C-alpha positions as CSV (number, residue, x, y, z in Angstrom):
1,X,-111.2,63.6,-38.0
2,X,-109.6,60.5,-39.5
3,X,-105.8,60.5,-39.4
4,X,-103.4,58.5,-41.4
5,X,-101.7,56.1,-39.0
6,X,-98.1,55.3,-39.9
7,X,-96.7,52.1,-38.6
8,X,-94.2,49.5,-39.7
9,X,-95.3,46.2,-41.4
10,X,-96.9,43.8,-41.1
11,X,-100.3,45.3,-41.5
12,X,-102.4,42.2,-41.4
13,X,-104.9,42.4,-38.6
14,X,-106.4,38.9,-39.0
15,X,-104.1,37.5,-36.2
16,X,-104.6,33.9,-37.3
17,X,-103.1,31.6,-34.7
18,X,-101.3,28.3,-35.4
19,X,-104.0,26.4,-33.5
20,X,-106.7,27.8,-35.8
21,X,-104.7,26.6,-38.9
22,X,-104.2,23.2,-37.3
23,X,-107.8,22.9,-36.4
24,X,-108.8,23.5,-40.0
25,X,-106.4,20.7,-41.1
26,X,-107.9,18.3,-38.5
27,X,-111.4,19.1,-39.8
28,X,-110.3,18.6,-43.4
29,X,-108.9,15.1,-42.5
30,X,-112.0,13.9,-40.7
31,X,-113.7,12.7,-43.9
32,X,-110.6,10.6,-44.8
33,X,-110.5,9.1,-41.3
34,X,-114.2,8.4,-41.4
35,X,-113.8,6.6,-44.8
36,X,-110.9,4.6,-43.5
37,X,-113.0,3.5,-40.5
38,X,-115.9,2.5,-42.8
39,X,-113.7,0.4,-45.1
40,X,-111.2,-1.0,-42.6
41,X,-113.0,-1.1,-39.3
42,X,-112.7,0.4,-35.8
43,X,-109.0,-0.5,-35.6
44,X,-108.5,2.6,-37.8
45,X,-109.7,4.7,-34.9
46,X,-107.6,2.9,-32.3
47,X,-104.5,3.1,-34.4
48,X,-105.1,6.9,-35.0
49,X,-105.6,7.3,-31.2
50,X,-102.3,5.7,-30.5
51,X,-100.4,7.9,-33.0
52,X,-102.1,11.1,-31.8
53,X,-101.6,10.4,-28.1
54,X,-98.0,9.3,-28.7
55,X,-97.2,12.5,-30.6
56,X,-98.7,14.7,-28.0
57,X,-96.9,12.9,-25.1
58,X,-93.6,13.0,-26.9
59,X,-93.9,16.7,-27.7
60,X,-94.9,17.5,-24.1
61,X,-92.0,15.4,-22.6
62,X,-89.5,16.7,-25.1
63,X,-90.4,20.4,-24.5
64,X,-90.2,19.8,-20.7
65,X,-86.8,18.1,-21.0
66,X,-85.5,20.9,-23.2
67,X,-86.9,23.5,-20.8
68,X,-88.8,25.2,-23.5
69,X,-92.3,26.6,-23.7
70,X,-94.7,23.8,-24.2
71,X,-96.4,23.9,-27.6
72,X,-98.9,21.0,-27.2
73,X,-101.7,23.6,-27.3
74,X,-101.0,24.6,-30.9
75,X,-102.4,21.3,-32.1
76,X,-99.5,20.7,-34.4
77,X,-98.6,17.4,-32.7
78,X,-102.3,16.3,-33.1
79,X,-102.1,17.0,-36.8
80,X,-98.8,15.1,-37.1
81,X,-100.3,12.1,-35.3
82,X,-103.4,12.2,-37.5
83,X,-101.5,12.4,-40.8
84,X,-99.1,9.7,-39.7
85,X,-102.0,7.3,-38.9
86,X,-103.5,7.9,-42.3
87,X,-100.2,6.9,-43.9
88,X,-100.2,3.5,-42.1
89,X,-101.8,0.2,-42.9
90,X,-104.6,-0.6,-40.5
91,X,-102.9,-3.8,-39.4
92,X,-99.7,-2.1,-38.2
93,X,-98.8,-3.1,-34.6
94,X,-99.3,-0.3,-32.1
95,X,-95.8,-0.4,-30.9
96,X,-94.5,0.3,-34.4
97,X,-96.9,3.3,-34.6
98,X,-95.4,4.6,-31.4
99,X,-91.9,4.4,-32.9
100,X,-93.2,6.3,-35.9
101,X,-94.6,9.0,-33.6
102,X,-91.2,9.2,-31.8
103,X,-89.3,9.7,-35.1
104,X,-91.8,12.3,-36.2
105,X,-91.9,14.4,-33.1
106,X,-88.6,13.9,-31.3
107,X,-86.2,13.3,-34.1
108,X,-87.6,15.3,-37.0
109,X,-89.4,18.1,-35.2
110,X,-88.1,18.9,-31.8
111,X,-84.4,18.1,-32.2
112,X,-84.4,20.7,-35.0
113,X,-86.0,23.4,-32.9
114,X,-89.8,22.6,-33.0
115,X,-92.6,23.8,-35.2
116,X,-91.4,25.8,-38.2
117,X,-87.7,24.7,-37.7
118,X,-88.0,21.1,-39.0
119,X,-86.4,20.5,-42.4
120,X,-88.8,17.8,-43.5
121,X,-92.4,16.8,-43.0
122,X,-92.4,14.8,-39.7
123,X,-95.2,12.4,-40.7
124,X,-93.6,11.7,-44.1
125,X,-90.2,11.0,-42.6
126,X,-91.7,8.7,-40.0
127,X,-93.6,6.7,-42.6
128,X,-90.4,6.2,-44.6
129,X,-88.4,5.2,-41.5
130,X,-91.1,2.6,-40.7
131,X,-91.3,1.4,-44.3
132,X,-87.5,0.8,-44.4
133,X,-87.4,-0.7,-40.9
134,X,-90.5,-2.9,-41.1
135,X,-91.3,-3.4,-44.8
136,X,-93.5,-6.5,-44.2
137,X,-95.7,-4.8,-41.7
138,X,-95.9,-1.6,-43.6
139,X,-97.1,-3.3,-46.8
140,X,-99.7,-5.6,-45.2
141,X,-102.8,-4.3,-46.9
142,X,-106.2,-5.8,-46.4
143,X,-109.3,-5.8,-48.5
144,X,-112.1,-3.3,-47.6
145,X,-114.7,-4.7,-45.2
146,X,-112.4,-7.6,-44.2
147,X,-113.2,-6.8,-40.6
148,X,-116.7,-8.1,-41.1
149,X,-115.3,-11.6,-41.2
150,X,-113.3,-11.3,-38.1
151,X,-110.2,-9.5,-36.8
152,X,-108.8,-7.2,-39.4
153,X,-105.3,-8.0,-38.2
154,X,-105.8,-11.7,-39.2
155,X,-107.5,-10.7,-42.5
156,X,-106.2,-11.9,-45.9
157,X,-103.7,-9.4,-47.3
158,X,-104.2,-7.8,-50.7
159,X,-102.2,-5.7,-53.1
160,X,-102.5,-1.9,-53.5
161,X,-104.0,-0.8,-56.9
162,X,-100.4,0.2,-58.0
163,X,-99.2,-3.4,-57.6
164,X,-102.1,-5.0,-59.5
165,X,-101.7,-6.1,-63.1
166,X,-105.0,-8.0,-63.5
167,X,-108.5,-7.4,-62.3
168,X,-107.9,-3.7,-61.8
169,X,-110.4,-1.8,-59.6
170,X,-112.8,0.6,-61.4
171,X,-112.4,4.4,-61.3
172,X,-115.4,4.6,-59.0
173,X,-113.9,2.1,-56.6
174,X,-110.7,4.1,-56.5
175,X,-112.6,7.4,-56.1
176,X,-114.7,6.0,-53.2
177,X,-111.8,4.1,-51.6
178,X,-112.9,0.5,-52.1
179,X,-109.3,-0.8,-52.5
180,X,-106.4,-1.9,-50.4
181,X,-103.9,0.6,-49.1
182,X,-103.1,2.8,-46.1
183,X,-106.2,3.6,-44.0
184,X,-106.4,7.2,-45.0
185,X,-105.2,7.3,-48.6
186,X,-107.7,5.1,-50.5
187,X,-110.7,7.4,-50.6
188,X,-110.0,10.2,-53.2
189,X,-113.4,11.7,-52.6
190,X,-112.8,12.3,-48.9
191,X,-109.3,13.7,-49.5
192,X,-110.5,15.9,-52.3
193,X,-113.3,17.3,-50.1
194,X,-110.8,18.0,-47.3
195,X,-108.4,19.6,-49.7
196,X,-111.1,21.9,-51.1
197,X,-112.1,22.8,-47.6
198,X,-108.5,23.9,-46.8
199,X,-108.4,25.9,-50.1
200,X,-111.8,27.5,-49.4
201,X,-110.8,28.6,-45.9
202,X,-107.5,29.9,-47.4
203,X,-105.5,27.5,-45.2
204,X,-103.6,26.3,-48.2
205,X,-102.8,27.3,-51.8
206,X,-103.8,25.0,-54.6
207,X,-100.6,25.8,-56.5
208,X,-98.6,22.8,-55.2
209,X,-101.4,20.2,-55.3
210,X,-102.6,21.2,-58.9
211,X,-99.0,21.2,-60.3
212,X,-98.2,17.9,-58.4
213,X,-101.3,16.1,-59.7
214,X,-101.2,17.7,-63.2
215,X,-97.6,16.8,-64.0
216,X,-98.0,13.2,-62.8
217,X,-101.1,12.8,-65.0
218,X,-99.2,14.3,-68.0
219,X,-96.1,12.2,-67.6
220,X,-98.3,9.1,-67.1
221,X,-100.2,9.9,-70.3
222,X,-96.9,10.4,-72.2
223,X,-95.6,7.0,-70.9
224,X,-98.7,5.2,-72.1
225,X,-100.2,4.7,-68.7
226,X,-103.7,5.5,-67.5
227,X,-103.3,9.0,-66.0
228,X,-106.6,8.9,-64.1
229,X,-105.8,5.6,-62.6
230,X,-102.3,6.9,-61.6
231,X,-103.7,9.9,-59.7
232,X,-106.5,8.1,-58.0
233,X,-104.4,5.1,-56.9
234,X,-102.0,5.3,-54.0
235,X,-101.3,8.4,-51.9
236,X,-101.3,11.2,-54.4
237,X,-104.3,13.1,-53.0
238,X,-103.2,12.7,-49.4
239,X,-99.7,13.8,-50.3
240,X,-100.7,16.6,-52.6
241,X,-103.3,18.3,-50.4
242,X,-102.0,17.6,-46.9
243,X,-98.2,17.1,-47.0
244,X,-97.0,19.1,-50.1
245,X,-98.7,22.1,-48.5
246,X,-97.0,22.0,-45.1
247,X,-96.0,25.6,-44.2
248,X,-92.7,24.8,-42.6
249,X,-91.2,22.5,-45.2
250,X,-92.5,23.9,-48.5
251,X,-91.8,27.2,-50.4
252,X,-93.7,30.3,-49.5
253,X,-94.0,32.0,-52.9
254,X,-96.5,30.8,-55.5
255,X,-93.7,30.2,-58.0
256,X,-91.9,28.2,-55.4
257,X,-95.0,26.1,-54.6
258,X,-95.5,25.4,-58.3
259,X,-91.9,24.2,-58.7
260,X,-92.2,22.2,-55.5
261,X,-95.4,20.5,-56.9
262,X,-93.8,19.8,-60.2
263,X,-90.8,18.2,-58.6
264,X,-93.0,16.0,-56.4
265,X,-95.0,14.8,-59.5
266,X,-91.9,14.1,-61.5
267,X,-90.1,12.2,-58.8
268,X,-93.3,10.2,-58.0
269,X,-93.6,9.3,-61.7
270,X,-89.9,8.2,-61.9
271,X,-90.1,6.0,-58.8
272,X,-93.4,4.4,-59.9
273,X,-92.3,3.9,-63.5
274,X,-88.7,2.9,-63.1
275,X,-88.1,2.1,-59.4
276,X,-88.7,-1.0,-57.3
277,X,-91.3,0.7,-55.1
278,X,-94.8,0.8,-56.4
279,X,-95.4,4.1,-54.7
280,X,-93.2,7.2,-54.7
281,X,-95.3,10.0,-53.1
282,X,-93.6,9.9,-49.7
283,X,-90.1,9.8,-51.1
284,X,-90.8,12.6,-53.6
285,X,-92.1,15.0,-50.9
286,X,-89.2,14.2,-48.6
287,X,-86.7,14.9,-51.4
288,X,-88.4,18.2,-52.3
289,X,-88.5,19.2,-48.7
290,X,-84.7,19.0,-48.7
291,X,-84.6,21.2,-51.8
292,X,-87.0,23.8,-50.5
293,X,-84.3,26.3,-49.3
294,X,-82.8,26.3,-52.8
295,X,-86.3,26.6,-54.5
296,X,-87.0,29.6,-52.2
297,X,-83.7,31.2,-53.2
298,X,-84.3,30.8,-56.9
299,X,-88.0,31.9,-56.9
300,X,-87.9,34.7,-54.3
301,X,-89.6,37.9,-55.3
302,X,-87.4,40.9,-56.0
303,X,-87.9,43.8,-53.7
304,X,-89.2,46.8,-55.6
305,X,-86.4,49.2,-56.2
306,X,-83.7,47.0,-54.7
307,X,-80.5,46.1,-56.5
308,X,-78.5,42.9,-56.4
309,X,-75.3,43.2,-54.5
310,X,-72.3,43.3,-56.7
311,X,-69.7,40.6,-56.2
312,X,-66.3,42.0,-55.5
């Protein structure tokens, strides 16, 4: 005889672990890393290895010093290191990458309590700190396949598509990644494939990415710019699918995710159109991370049958 079992919530029996979610993110980022290695050479892999190992070591040591349960096994540090590397130019000196890993793990993540307690995306914050601290090194882009003529570190620098005014790359070049830029942000095809994988596995919701990309395209069209060029160039796809969907620093509700994505797109457009920086994705996500608690409060779902407390 079947009996009705009464128990308190939650009733979800999937028991999805953090390590499973992080593994999905790693799998989704492999195409972007492969594309970066193809266009910019094997130094892409060595730079990625440096950031990942540094993030794991810093997390391990930090947890030991704080006498807290070690969380290296949840793979979140690996994901942070991987995303950080994809946000860096392939020519960046390794010691600068280690500094970025320190900022991401120790300063942004662990000093605020660890995974789920950080107020901002660690990789985004680390990239901005490196950009402000080492602007020349962080904007030293190289042409795709420059490594075939020698060391990629000594290759001739080039401009990102957002800085070009003449001889613009074609849509196909932008889509496939045959342009200068960070090692993991140029290939829109690889990032789109990874983003769709995360959506298919229900690791992320498409609410924030779609609203982010959509409002940026709309505002670019209104401003008389090429909307397709604006969303394919720069770090829009990397930011929208992999950083504007971070569980800890973005809203939980669908309405909140949409507001978050809209805010990211608007701020990105404003910085690109009116600011001195050609790219605004990192700054927009960081600013919206700070506003996430307020977005959560304004877009929270009302509990059925509950009444708002009266102010006395």
